[in-house]
N, C-alpha and C positions, 0 to 999 in steps of 0.2 A: 410347553413344551416338553411331550414325554421320549422325543430324539434321544438316542444315546450322543449321538458324535453332531458338535454345532459347525459347520460346517462353512467360509466365506471364503466368495472366489470373485474373483476379479471382475468376471463382466461373466453372461446368459449363457455365453457359447460353452465358459468352465463348470457348470454346473453338472452330475454325474445324474444317472439315468435316476428315478425314484427311487427312495429307498425307506423303507420305515422304520429305519432305525436316525434316519438326516434329516435334518435343518440347512438347507442351504441359502445364505443370503448372495444376493450381490451388492456388491462397493459398488458397482457403474450406477452415480445417483443417475444419467440421462437414460439408465435403461425402463423402460417401459415394456411392461409384461402382460398378457390375453389374460383376460375375464376368466378364474378355475380352471383355467390352462395345466397349470404346478401348484396347485396348495403348498405343495412344502419348500417351496421359493416364496423368501419374501424380500422385497426390494427395499434399496436403501430410505428409500422419502419415506416410506408406507416408517418403517424404523427409527428413524430419527425426529419426526414430524412429535409426536407428543412429547416427549421432554419440551422441549421448541418451546412448547405450549407454554410451560410451566414454567420457566424457567429463564436470565437473563447472562446466559453467558461470557457475553463483556464484563457486565460490572464484575461479576463472581468471580469470573477468572482476574478480572487489577486486585480484586480486596486480598484473592489469595493466597496470592501471588506476594502482597506485599505483607502483609501476617506471615508467612515460609522466612521472607529474608530481613524481615527485624530479627525476627528471633536464631537464622543464621547466621545473621552480621554477615551481609553479602554486600553491601557496599566496603566492608571496611576488608573480605576476603580477594573481592574483585578490584584493589587494588594496585599497579603498575603506573611503569615511567608517570608518578607526577598525580595518576588522576585516579577517580573509581571509575570503575568503565561498566557497573551496574546498570546506573537506567538503560545503557546501549542490550545488552541481555536480559534486562528486565523486559524490554518490548519482544523480546524473540522467547521469554519464560512464558509471557502471556498468551501469547497469541502458541507457545507451543498447549498450554492449560485448556484454553480454550476450544482447541480439538479434543483433548481427551475429557472434559466436563461433555461435552457432547455424546461421547461414546457409552461414558458411566450414564448416561442415561436412556442412550439407545439403548444399550443390554439388559437394563431392567426390568427392561420393556419384554421379552421374552421372558415368557411363560415358560415353571418348570427349569431341573440342571440337568444338563448336560453333562457326561463323563470324560467328553473330549472333544476341548476345542482346538479348530484349525485354523489357522488366522495367514496369507499372506508376507513370504519379509517385507514386503514393499508398503505396512502400513505398519509403520510404526509405530503411529495414536493409539489405535488398537488391537495393538500387541499390550503396548506398555498396559495397558486396562484391561485385557485380555488375563493376560499372566498372572494377572495381582487379581483379577476373582477370581480365577481358579485356582490360586493358592487357598483362596477362601474359603471356597465350598470342595476343594478339593478330587477339584477335575485333571485335565492334562491337558495340555498347553502345546500344539505343533505348529511347526513351519511346514506350509503346504510347498513354495516351492523355494530354488535356493534366492539368493541374493541377487542382484541383477549384479552387471560390473559396472565397475568404479570407471565414471565416462573419465572422454581426458582429460586434464587439469584445461584449466582456461587459456584464453594466451595470455594474459597478463598473472596469471603462478609460473607458464614457460617463459615467459622473460627475469621471474624471478633466478628460475631453476640456471638459465642464461648466462646472471649476471654472477651467479656463485660460483658458477666454472673459468670463473676467469675477467669478465667481460666487466672489469673493476672501473670505477668510478673518474675518468682524467683530470687532470690538473686544471685543466683551460677549457672543461665537459666538449670536447669538439669530438664526438661519437652519434653515436647514433640511435636519436630516447628509446629504451622498448622495444630495443630490436628493429629498429625501421633500416631504410637502407641507407646510407651513409648519408649522399644527397639531403633527405628531408632531416635527417638529425640536423645536422647544418644549418639551415634554415629553419627549427625549430631554437635554435639554439641563439641562431642575428636574433630573430625575432624575440625573444624573452632577452637580449643584452639593451633591445632597443626599449623594450616595452622599460625596462629597470632603469634609463641611462636617469639617473636623480635630477639634472636638467627640466624634462618634460614635465618634473611633478609625482605629486606621493598617485598614484590610482586609485578608483574601486577594484576592488578581483571580485568577480560574477559570476558564484560557483554555479555553472548550466549543465543539464540532462537532459543530451538532442535524446533519447530514447523516449524521455519524459513528455517532450514538446505535444502540442494539441494543434491542430488546426484550426483556423482562426480567419477569418471572413469580415472584412472590412473598407466600406466605402467598395464594393464587388470584385475586391482583389484576394485572393485569396496566402496566404504561408502559415508556414506549419512553424510554431516558434515557445518561445516559453509564455502560456500566460500572465505568472506570475511576475517573471522576471524583466523582459522583454521594454514593457513600457518604462521602469523605471531605469534602466540601461540609456534607454536611449534618454529622456530630460537631460540624462549626467553628459553627455554625448559631447566631446568637445570643451567638455569645463574643465576647473579644478579636478574633480574626481572624474576624468577622463574617466569611461572603463574598459578594463583588461575581460575578458572571456575566457574561462574556461569549460572548455569542452569535459565533462565524465566522460569515460567508457569512449571512448573518441583515439584512438593513434590512429599516426598517417603509416603503417605498415599497409593499412587499409587504405585502398587505392580511391574508395569517393569520400571519403574523408583528406585527404592529402589534396583532392581536388575541389572542395570545399577551400580547404586552407588558405589555396591560391586565390581564392570567387573576390568580385570587389568587394568594396566590405569590409573587408575580417580583415585588415590589415593587424586590429588589436587584440584578436583571440589566437588563444592557443592549441592546441589540443590537451587531453586528461595524460596522452605518454609522454608528456614531456615533467612527468613532478616522476618516473626511474631514474632522468638522468641524474638526479640528487641521491641516488640510495648508495650507501659506504655497504662494506662487506661485513662491516664487524656487527648491524646493524642487527642484521638474522639470528649471529648468537646471540646478542642480548635475548633481540626480542626474544625470540624463543629458551632463555634460561626464565624470566618472567615471567614466561607464557606456564612454562612445565612446575613454578614454582606454583603458582596461583591452580593448574589443574591437582595440585598435590596437597594442600592446605584446602578445597573444593571437598576432596575423596571424603574431608574427617569430620563432613559433615553431617550429623544426626539429625535433624529432621523432621516431624511429620509429615505432610501434607493428603491430607481428608478429604474424602471423594465421595460422601457419604457412605462413608462403611472402608475403602479404601485405601489403605493408603501410596500417596504416589511422590511421599519425597524424596527416596531412596532413585526412584529414575528420575524427578528433574535434578538430584545431585549428580547421576553422573551424566545427563547433556550439558550444565552447564561445565561441568570437565574438560569434556568431548570440546565446548563450544572455544573452551578458555587453549585447549590444544589446535583445533583446528582455524583458530580464526584472530585467536586473541594477538599472536603473535605475528603476524599479519596487520594489523591496525598497531600496535606498538610497534612496528617499523616504518609502517604508512607516514607516522606522527614525526619520529625521526626525519623523515622525507620532509612531507608535507612542513617542518620549520626552515627544512635548509632552504628551500627553495620560497617560504618567507621573507627571507631574510634578505634573498639576493634582491625581489622583485618589490619587495619595500612596499605594499600600499599600505595606503589611510587606515582600509577595513575590507572587512568582507563581505557580504552580503548572497545570499541565498535562502532555501527553503528546505524542510527535512531535516533540520537542523542534529535534532535525535535517530536521526541515523547516519549519525556523521560525526562520533563521537572524537572521531582522528583529526578531523578538522579542528572542533573547538582547542582539544588540546593544545594543539600544535599550535594554535594561531595565544590563544592564552601565555604559552613558553614565549613568542615570539616578539608577545604586549602587542600585538592587530587585534581592534576590538572585531565584533562581530555583528550581525545583524539578520533579523529572518525574515522572512516574512510569511503568514500563516497561510495554509494551502490546505484547500479539504474544510471540513470544520470541525471546529472543537470540543467535546461534548468531556462528559460528566468520567467518559470511564475509558479516555486515549492517552495511554501511555507513554506517547509523547509531551505533551502538559501536563497532563494532571500529576504531581509528586506527590509522597506522603510527609517530606526531612526534601529540608534542604542542604543538608551538612555534607561535603564532599562534590555539591552537584555543579557542574559546569552548564551555567547559562547564556545565552546570547544578552551585551548589553544592553541592546534594544530587540524586541518585536513585536514586529507593524502585525494588529490584525484585523478584521475587516471592522465592525462595533465595537459600539458597548454590551455586547451581551460579556462577549469573548472576554473585553477586559475587567468585565467584573469575574467569567470564572476563574481565568488564569491568577490574579489578585489576589479574589475572597476566599478560594476554597483552593489554590493550588499553593506555590509557594515563590511569586513571581515578586517583585517590589512593585513599587506605584512607576517607578521612572522607569524601569524598567520595557512595559510595555505602551505602545506609546497607537493609539485607532487610527488608520490610518481611510480606511473602506479597501475599497479589492480590485487591485490593479485591472483583474478581470475582466471584468465591469465595465475597466474602459475601451475596451474594445468592440464595445456593445452601441448598438442603438439602440437611444430613448424610445424612440418610437415600433422597437423592433422589426421586421420585414416584412414588408411590401404585398399587395396577394400577390403580383404576377411569381416573385419570387416563393412565396407559401405555395405556391399551383408548384414552381420546377423543382419545389425541393422532393415536396408530395410524387411528381413524375418521374422523378431520378430512385423513388425509394420503390419506383411499380404499385403506388397505393391508387386502391378503385377511388374516380370520382367520391362514390355513395359511402365510401369508406371513412369510418373513426382511425384515425391515430393515434396508436400510443405507446408510447417509448418508454423501454424500461429500461434502466441504468444497473451500466452490470458495475464487477469486483475486479481486483487484482488480482486478488486472491483464489486459488484452485480451490483450498480446503470450503472456504466460505461458496465459493460456489457448487462447491458438490454438498456441505452438510448443508446447510442456509436456504444456497436463492433456487440451488432447482426443486424442494417441498414447496418452498412458495408459490411457485410460477407452475405447481402441480396442482396446487389448493387454488387457485384465482383461474386457471385455465378446463374449469372440472366437468364445462359442457358446453356447447356450443354456444359460443359469442359471434350475433348477429350483426355484420360487417361491422367486427373490429381486423385490422390490419397489426401487427405487432413489430416493433420494431425498437433489435436490440441495441442499443449502443455499448458499443465495450469499452473497455478503461482504455486510455489510450497506450499502455503500454503491451494490450494482445491485439497480434493480429491474424488470431486462429478465434472462429466462434463455429472451431467442429462441433463442439461439448452443447453450442444450445441450438445448433441442425438438428444434432439426433434427439435431445433432450426433446423441442418444440415436434418432431416428426411423429414419437411419440404415446405422445399426449393429442395429436391429432387423430393417430387412431384410436388411442384409447374414448374416444367422444364422438367419433364417426365422422371427424369431415377435420380439412387437413386443418390448422390456424395460416391464413394468412398472415406471411413477416417475410420482415427482410433482416440482417444480420448487418451492421453497422462503426467502423471503424473511424475510416480518415473523412471527418465530417462539422463543421462549425456546429460545436454544444446548442448552442444560441439561435441557430438557422434554424434545427434540428426541433429544439424546443420550440420557437415561432410558426414550425408547420404544426406541430402535434397538435391531437385534440386535449388528449393527456398527457402527462405523464406516471409511472407506475414507478417507487424505490424504496428500497430495505436498506438499512446504513449506508446512502448516497449522499456524497455530496452535495448531488444533484436536484437532490429534493430543496434544497435549500438558494440554487442556480434559476427551479425553475419557478418558483417562486420571488427571483426576479424579474424573470422571462414572464410571466404573465399567466403564468400552462396551466390548464388545472388538475391540481398536485394531487397523487393517490397515494397515499401511504399503506404500506399493506401489512395489512395487520393481523396476517396469521399467524403468529409468533408474538412474545408476550418484550420478545425484545425489536422492537423496530424503526419505534420513536424515540430517532436519540435528542432529537429538540423540539419534542412539543407542539409538532407543526398542525397533529389534530385539536387540540386544546386552545393555542392563538389563532385559531380558526383560517386560517391557509394551506392546509389538506383538509381530505378525507379520508375516515379509514376503511382497506378493503381488505376482505378474510376470503370472498371467495369470487364466481363468476356472477352470480347473483348482484353483488355487493357494487362489480365493475360497470355492470350495464346500467345499474340504476344511475350511480355518481357519472354516468355517460349521457342517460337522458333529463338526470335531474338540468331545475329552469337554473341563470345564475342566483348563488345565494345576493345580497340584496348588503347583506351583512358584510362581503368579504373584500369591497377597496380599502376600506377602515381600516380590517385587520391585516392584510398586506400592509396598506404604508406603514400602521404600528410595527409590524413585522420587520420591514424591511431596515424602518430608525435605530431601530435595536440594535440589526447584526448587519447595515452596511454606514459605516460612514459617508453620506452625497457628499459630490463630486470627485473629480478627476484623483484616484491614486496613487497611480504615477508621477504626477506635481507634487502632491504632498508628501509622500516618504523621500525624492528627490531632494525634493528642500528639506527637511531635519535632517535626512546624512550629511546635504551642504552648515548645514548649519553648525552641528554634530563634529562632524570628518575635519575639515577646510581651517587649518591652522594657521 
C-alpha cells in the first residue's frame, strides 16, 4: 500500500471520494462491493480471510491469555469476597484477545506502511491493535468519530440506583421487589415464603433464562422451554426435590412476566427480580471498595502480551481494570444478595447451565453451603475457557457436572482439572425431546413449505452464533467463500442463535453475495423453529464453531464443516467420518451430489456412542440428583 492514509469506515456510505493518498477499509462485513468499482476500497471479509486460513484464534487466544495470566498472577489479583473472579474474566479476556488476534493478522495483510491510521471510536479491538502498530511503525492514529453516547442504564441497574436512594430492605420484606408495583411485590414475597416453608421439604433450585429458551416440538405440540433443564425438572416434580424455578432476567414490573407468573402450572416459579428484595444498602459500598482495590492492583501489572511483535499487555491490563470497576462490584453485591436468598429458600441444591458465566452463584452457594450441579450445554472442546482450566487452585467448580458423553468426561478429567467424581456422564437432555425415528415425510414437506423451499431445491441449514464479532470476523468470510458462485437448486436456511431475533445482517450479506455471483441466493432466515425438525427437513447442515454440527450427527443429516479456515473442525468431525469438509461452492455442490457413504452408519454410531450416552438423560440426571441430595 503506497497510500499515506489508511481509513477505516463503518459502511461503504462513509467512504470519501477516491483519493490516491487514501486506502479505505469498509468495516461492514455484510457489504459486498461491485467488481472493479473502487480499487481503493477493501472489504472486511477480504482483509481477515488470509490470517484465518493460517491461524487458530480460539486456541491461540486461550494459550496466550493463560500464559499472560500466570505471569501476572491474575488469579490472586482478582480475588475478592472470598473467591477469585479470574475464571469469569478469563473468558472475557479470551474473547477480547480473539478479536485482536484477528485484527493483528488482518493489518499484516495490508502492504506498505501508512503514516496515518484513522479508526472509528466504536471499534475498540481494531483501535487497540492499530494504536500499538502505529507506535511501532511511527504512524499516527486518529479517531474518526466521537464516541457514541452512553446508553441509558439497564432496568436492573436503575433498580439499584433507586434502592441506593433510600428504598432499603425492610425487616419483613413487604415491598416491591425490583421496583415493581407493591401488589406484585407482595405476591412474589408470599410465594417465596410458601416455597421456603420447611414443612414442604428442601427443593432443588433450578436456574433458567427464558430469553435463551428454544422452540421444541414434541408429539405435534410446540413449546418454548429450556432444552437442557426442563426435562430434569419435570422428572423431579412432586418428589422430595420438587423444583423451584428461578427465571433469571425476568421482572414482575413487566406485564408479560406478571401474566406468566400467574399462569397455570407456575406455582413453583419465581421471577429473577425476587433477588432484589435481598439487597442490603451496605453491599454496594463494600463491593465498590473491594472492586476498587482490585482495579488499583491490576494497574500495577506490567506483563507483556506479544501479538506477533505488538505488545497488547497494557491494553489487556486496562481492560481488566475497567471490568473490575464496571462489573466486579455488581457481581460481589449480587453474590451477597444471592447468599441471603439461598439462606431463606434453603434449597437442597442448585441446578443450572452456563455455570462458568455465573461465578456469583457459585460463590454465594459455597458460602451458604448449597451444592451446585451443572448440565453441559453446547459442545466442549479443547479451547473452551469455561471448561478447560490450567490449574485448580482457587477455582470454584460445581460439585456435579453432567456431560453428554464419555468424550466430554475424558476431556474434563484428563485435560482439564475436574476430579473424576465431579463429572457424571448423563446423555443430552435435549435428545429426550426428539423422536428416534425423526420426522415423517409429511412433516418434512410441511417444514420446507413453511420456509418457502421449492420442491426441487436442496435445503442447506447454516447454524449461526450469538457473537456479533464472530459473525462479522469469521462467519461472513466463510459464507463469502462458499457462496462464491451460482449454486444450482440450493436454498439456504440460516438458523439464528436462540438469543438473536434479528437476521438483518444475514439478509444484507446474502443479498450482496447474490449480486456478486449474478443470481439471488434463495434463502430463509429463521429462529423460532424446532432445531431437530429443521434438521430433519434439510438435505444438509453447514456449520462452523457450532454445536449444531453435533446435533446434525444425532439427527442423521448430511453434515458439512466449513473448512475455509484453519480452525473450523473443533471436534474432528471429518476425521470421525461424520462430516464432509467444504471450502467453496464447488465442494458444496459435490457434497450434495455425492452418493451416501457406506461407511457413514458405522462412523455415526461410533461418534454418537462416544458423545451421547444412550437413554433418557432427564431420567438419569434426576435419579442421580435424588440419590445425592435427598437426605
